[in-house]
C-alpha positions as CSV (number, residue, x, y, z in Angstrom):
1,X,29.2,-17.0,7.2
2,X,31.0,-16.7,10.5
3,X,32.6,-13.3,11.2
4,X,35.7,-13.5,13.3
5,X,37.7,-10.4,14.2
6,X,41.5,-10.8,13.5
7,X,44.1,-9.0,15.6
8,X,46.6,-8.8,12.9
9,X,46.7,-5.0,13.0
10,X,47.7,-4.9,16.7
11,X,49.8,-8.1,16.9
12,X,53.0,-6.1,17.6
13,X,51.5,-4.2,20.6
14,X,49.1,-6.8,21.9
15,X,51.2,-8.0,24.8
16,X,52.0,-4.4,25.8
17,X,48.3,-3.5,26.0
18,X,46.8,-6.8,27.2
19,X,49.7,-8.8,28.6
20,X,50.3,-9.7,32.3
21,X,53.2,-8.5,34.3
22,X,55.8,-11.3,34.4
23,X,55.1,-12.2,38.1
24,X,51.3,-12.3,37.4
25,X,51.9,-14.5,34.4
26,X,53.7,-17.1,36.5
27,X,51.0,-16.8,39.2
28,X,48.3,-17.5,36.6
29,X,50.3,-20.4,35.3
30,X,50.7,-22.0,38.7
31,X,47.0,-21.4,39.5
32,X,45.8,-23.1,36.3
33,X,48.1,-26.1,36.7
34,X,47.0,-26.6,40.3
35,X,43.4,-26.0,39.4
36,X,43.3,-28.8,36.8
37,X,45.6,-31.1,38.7
38,X,47.9,-31.2,35.6
39,X,50.1,-34.3,35.1
40,X,52.8,-34.9,32.4
41,X,50.0,-36.5,30.3
42,X,47.6,-33.5,30.5
43,X,46.8,-32.1,27.1
44,X,45.7,-28.4,26.8
45,X,43.8,-26.8,24.0
46,X,43.0,-23.1,23.5
47,X,40.7,-21.4,21.0
48,X,42.1,-17.9,20.3
49,X,45.6,-18.7,21.4
50,X,46.9,-15.4,20.1
51,X,50.4,-14.4,21.2
52,X,50.3,-17.2,23.8
53,X,50.1,-15.1,26.9
54,X,48.4,-18.1,28.6
55,X,49.9,-20.9,26.5
56,X,53.6,-20.1,26.4
57,X,54.2,-20.1,30.2
58,X,52.4,-23.5,30.4
59,X,54.2,-24.9,27.4
60,X,57.5,-23.8,28.9
61,X,56.7,-26.0,31.9
62,X,56.7,-29.0,29.5
63,X,53.0,-29.6,29.0
64,X,51.4,-30.4,25.7
65,X,49.5,-27.4,24.4
66,X,47.6,-27.0,21.2
67,X,46.0,-23.8,20.0
68,X,44.2,-22.2,17.0
69,X,43.8,-18.6,16.0
70,X,42.6,-16.7,13.0
71,X,45.5,-14.2,13.0
72,X,48.7,-15.2,11.3
73,X,50.6,-12.2,12.8
74,X,49.5,-13.0,16.3
75,X,50.8,-16.6,15.8
76,X,54.0,-15.2,14.5
77,X,54.5,-13.3,17.8
78,X,53.8,-16.5,19.7
79,X,56.3,-18.6,17.7
80,X,59.0,-15.9,18.2
81,X,58.6,-16.3,22.0
82,X,59.4,-20.0,21.7
83,X,62.5,-19.7,19.6
84,X,65.3,-21.7,21.2
85,X,62.9,-23.2,23.8
86,X,62.1,-26.9,24.1
87,X,58.4,-27.3,24.1
88,X,55.3,-29.3,23.0
89,X,53.2,-26.4,21.7
90,X,51.4,-26.6,18.4
91,X,49.6,-23.4,17.2
92,X,47.9,-23.3,13.8
93,X,45.9,-20.7,11.9
94,X,42.3,-21.8,11.5
95,X,38.6,-21.5,12.1
96,X,37.3,-21.7,15.7
97,X,33.9,-23.0,14.4
98,X,35.5,-26.0,12.6
99,X,38.4,-27.3,14.6
100,X,40.7,-29.7,12.8
101,X,40.9,-32.2,15.7
102,X,39.2,-35.5,16.6
103,X,36.6,-35.8,19.3
104,X,37.8,-36.3,22.9
105,X,41.3,-35.0,22.1
106,X,42.1,-32.7,25.1
107,X,41.9,-32.8,28.8
108,X,41.7,-29.0,29.4
109,X,40.2,-26.4,27.1
110,X,40.8,-22.7,27.5
111,X,39.4,-19.5,26.1
112,X,40.3,-16.0,27.2
113,X,38.5,-12.9,25.8
114,X,37.4,-14.7,22.6
115,X,33.6,-15.2,22.1
116,X,32.8,-11.5,21.9
117,X,34.8,-11.6,18.6
118,X,33.1,-14.5,16.9
119,X,29.6,-14.1,15.4
120,X,28.8,-17.8,15.4
121,X,30.1,-18.2,18.9
122,X,27.7,-21.0,19.8
123,X,29.2,-23.2,17.1
124,X,32.7,-22.3,18.4
125,X,31.6,-23.3,21.9
126,X,30.1,-26.6,20.5
127,X,33.5,-27.4,18.8
128,X,35.3,-27.0,22.1
129,X,32.8,-29.3,23.7
130,X,33.4,-31.8,20.9
131,X,37.2,-31.9,21.2
132,X,37.2,-31.9,25.0
133,X,37.4,-35.4,26.6
134,X,34.6,-36.7,28.7
135,X,35.4,-35.5,32.2
136,X,37.6,-32.7,30.9
137,X,37.7,-29.2,32.3
138,X,36.9,-26.0,30.4
139,X,38.4,-22.8,31.7
140,X,36.4,-19.8,30.4
141,X,37.5,-16.2,30.9
142,X,35.8,-13.2,29.3
143,X,38.3,-10.6,30.3
144,X,40.5,-9.1,33.0
145,X,37.9,-8.0,35.4
146,X,37.7,-4.2,35.6
147,X,39.9,-3.8,32.5
148,X,37.6,-3.8,29.5
149,X,34.2,-3.5,31.3
150,X,34.5,-1.0,34.1
151,X,31.4,-0.4,36.2
152,X,30.2,2.6,38.2
153,X,31.1,0.6,41.3
154,X,34.5,-0.9,40.5
155,X,36.0,2.2,38.8
156,X,33.6,5.1,38.5
157,X,36.0,7.4,36.6
158,X,36.8,4.8,34.0
159,X,33.2,3.9,33.7
160,X,32.3,7.6,33.1
161,X,35.1,7.8,30.4
162,X,33.7,4.7,28.7
163,X,30.2,5.9,28.8
164,X,31.2,9.2,27.3
165,X,33.0,7.5,24.5
166,X,29.9,5.5,23.7
167,X,27.7,8.5,23.8
168,X,30.0,10.4,21.4
169,X,29.9,7.6,18.9
170,X,26.2,7.3,19.3
171,X,25.8,11.0,18.4
172,X,27.8,10.4,15.2
173,X,25.5,7.5,14.3
174,X,28.3,4.9,14.7
175,X,27.7,3.0,18.0
176,X,30.4,0.6,19.1
177,X,29.7,-2.6,17.1
178,X,28.9,-5.9,18.7
179,X,30.3,-9.1,17.0
180,X,29.7,-12.0,19.3
181,X,28.6,-12.9,22.8
182,X,28.6,-11.2,26.2
183,X,29.9,-13.1,29.2
184,X,26.3,-13.5,30.5
185,X,25.2,-15.1,27.2
186,X,28.0,-17.6,27.2
187,X,27.4,-18.6,30.8
188,X,23.6,-18.9,30.2
189,X,24.3,-21.2,27.2
190,X,26.6,-23.4,29.3
191,X,24.0,-23.6,32.1
192,X,21.4,-24.8,29.6
193,X,23.8,-27.7,28.9
194,X,23.8,-28.8,32.5
195,X,27.3,-28.0,33.4
196,X,28.7,-27.1,36.8
197,X,30.2,-23.6,37.0
198,X,32.6,-22.2,39.6
199,X,34.1,-18.8,39.5
200,X,37.7,-18.3,40.8
201,X,40.2,-15.5,40.8
202,X,43.6,-16.6,39.5
203,X,45.4,-13.4,40.3
204,X,45.0,-9.8,41.4
205,X,47.3,-6.9,40.7
206,X,47.4,-3.1,40.7
207,X,47.4,-1.6,37.2
208,X,49.0,1.9,36.9
209,X,47.6,4.2,34.3
210,X,46.5,7.8,33.7
211,X,43.5,9.1,31.8
212,X,46.1,10.3,29.3
213,X,47.3,6.7,28.6
214,X,43.8,5.5,28.3
215,X,43.0,8.3,25.9
216,X,46.1,7.5,23.8
217,X,45.0,3.8,23.6
218,X,41.6,5.0,22.1
219,X,43.3,7.4,19.7
220,X,45.6,4.5,18.5
221,X,42.7,2.2,17.9
222,X,44.1,-0.5,20.2
223,X,40.6,-1.8,20.9
224,X,38.8,-4.0,18.3
225,X,35.5,-2.3,18.8
226,X,36.9,0.9,17.2
227,X,38.1,-0.8,14.0
228,X,34.8,-0.6,12.2
229,X,34.3,3.1,12.7
230,X,35.0,5.1,9.5
231,X,38.3,7.1,9.7
232,X,36.6,10.5,9.3
233,X,34.1,9.8,12.0
234,X,36.8,8.3,14.3
235,X,39.0,11.4,13.9
236,X,36.3,13.7,15.0
237,X,35.0,11.4,17.7
238,X,38.4,11.1,19.4
239,X,38.9,14.8,19.3
240,X,35.6,15.3,21.0
241,X,36.7,12.7,23.6
242,X,40.0,14.5,24.2
243,X,38.3,17.8,24.7
244,X,35.8,16.3,27.1
245,X,38.6,14.5,29.0
246,X,40.6,17.7,29.5
247,X,37.4,19.5,30.7
248,X,36.3,16.7,33.0
249,X,39.6,15.7,34.6
250,X,41.7,18.9,34.1
251,X,44.9,17.0,33.5
252,X,45.9,14.0,31.4
253,X,47.9,12.9,34.4
254,X,44.7,12.2,36.4
255,X,45.2,8.8,38.0
256,X,43.1,6.0,36.5
257,X,44.9,3.2,38.3
258,X,42.9,0.2,39.3
259,X,42.9,-3.3,40.7
260,X,42.7,-5.9,38.0
261,X,41.7,-9.5,38.4
262,X,42.1,-12.5,36.2
263,X,38.8,-14.3,36.6
264,X,38.2,-17.8,35.4
265,X,34.9,-19.7,35.3
266,X,35.6,-23.4,35.7
267,X,33.2,-25.6,33.7
268,X,32.9,-29.2,34.7
269,X,30.5,-32.1,33.9
270,X,30.2,-30.9,30.3
271,X,28.9,-34.1,28.7
């Protein structure tokens, strides 16, 4: 049985914690439309459409956009954004591993930060390939670069914070769970299928935050990886994290600002 993580529990704060600034949203939209040479006939599809942070701005430009998501509440947030707006967007609740669409239905397929949440991600990927037209373009994005996977090079303070959180959970015998695929696994799978891959940066922006806001996000369980941790363990673990944070950074106002990027891997020749 395929395990898929639903974002019902954070649907009301999803855009606040993962959304783009308005000007960046428009920049990403312009970039995608130019990248795929969109015409009035272009049909977009997205697995894991969520609240529509990618879909809604494109749909508002008049393009046909279809999406599927497991979370009813995330879709409700999406539909609320489109109230009173003329559009050609269809978003349904469903299974990413069994898409209810005919073969060769769409010109452009999109996924953003999805496959790490789907245990049977290879089947979900195969379904995208099935519904994508021959000669169509697949836009794959694993995350906002530097946002969810900081490194010792890109943001050493956030990387240290992340590593400490992992170590605390490991000590309690509850390591952060893994549900689906890493970016490297998805790209390796695509390469075995003979595709052409090109990595592009759709937008860059400066994201302002402190170590205190990052700590608060952890305490509020905004990240899906924390949802499987038992409440009693989680309470003790975040208290340990808070104590370490204050000791390591002295103040919750310590600046954790960083440059973020929206990176897209363009997949072509997927036949």
